[in-house]
N, C-alpha and C positions, 0 to 999 in steps of 0.2 A: 503494500500499500505506500511505502514511502517513496518508492520509485514514481509512482505516479504523480504524487504531489510535487517531487523535485522536477519531473518533466512539463509540468503544467505552463511554467513559465517560459520555458526554452522553446524557441520557434526555430523549426529546421527551415533551411533555404529549399524553395521550390522551383519546379520547372515552370515556365510562364509562356515560352513561345513555341509555336507549332514546330518550329525546326527542332527544337530540343527534343520534343515528344518524338518526333519521325526518326531522330538518330539513336534513340533507345531502342525504338521498334525495330530498326534496322539490324541490330545485333542478332535478333531472332532467339534470344534467351528468354524463356518465360516459364512461369509455374502456374497452373490452373487450379484454382479450388472452386468448390460450389458457389460462394459468395462474391470472389473477385479473382482477377488475374492480375499478377505481378511481373513486370517486365524489368530487365536487367540491362543496364549499360555501363558506360565507363565515362568518367570526367576528370580534368586536370584541377579541381578545386580539392581543398583539404577536408572539405565536410561532404556527407552525402547529400545529395539533392532528391527531392521526391515530387512527382507529379501525380494528380487524381483526375480522374475523368470519368463521366458517366454518361451513357448516350441516351437516346429517347427510348430506346428498348427497355431501359430500367422503370420508366414512368414519366410522369408529368414533371414540371420544373420542382415542386414541392418535394416529389419522391427523389429525384435526382440530388437536389441540394443534402436531403437527410442522408442519402447514400454517402456523398462525399464527407459529411461532417463525421459519420460513423467511421469512413475509412481514415479520417485524419486523426480521431481518438485512439484508434488501433495502433498507428504509427507512433503515436506517442507513447503508448503503453509498450512497445518493442523496440524503441529507438535505441536505447542504450545497450542492450545484449546483441540485437540482431542486424543493425546496419553499420556498413563498413565505409572507411573513407575511400575518396577515388571512385564512388559508385554513384549512378542514376538509377532511381527506383520509380516506377510508373505503375501505380494502382489503377486498375481499370473495374469498375463496379458492374456486377451482374444483378440480375433481378432478386435473386434470393438473399441477396445483402439486408434487404428491407425486413425481412421476417427471422434471419439466422440469429440465433441467440449470440449476445456479445462475448461471452467467454469463448465460445467455439470460434469467432471471428478471430481471436488472439491467438488461440492455438493453431489456427490454420495459417495465419500469417507468420508465427514464428518458425513453424514447419516447412512453409514455402521458402522462406528467406534461407533457411539453414541448407535446404536442398538446392537453391540457386547458387549458394556459396560453394558447395560441393561440386556442382556442375562445373563452375568456374575453374575450380582447382583441377579437376580432371582434365580439363581442355589443356591448362598451361602445362601438366605433366606429359600429355600426349604429343603435344606441339613441339 
């Protein structure tokens, strides 16, 4: 519980431009969960950058905003342990995010981020 309180005031840098989102998508590294998709890219910054997106498939404007708020809160909860320097992350909402239990969202995010980092390490070793 103390981690959540400490991370409340900390604001992570975000992706804002379409070109930044496209560069992350071009790496073709992603992990799919029932509630969201996480894409992984590389950046030159010392901090991780996060992007959030929700298409009209998620729902109307109210539902899309709620989905992005839930994703931002999930990232705040897992930021210290699971996000790495020099990386860009894009969280893409799926329709199930609106009804998915919050604790399950956090578990899925930790699992997906751990798996993505493992895939990144395997590619470095193989190349």
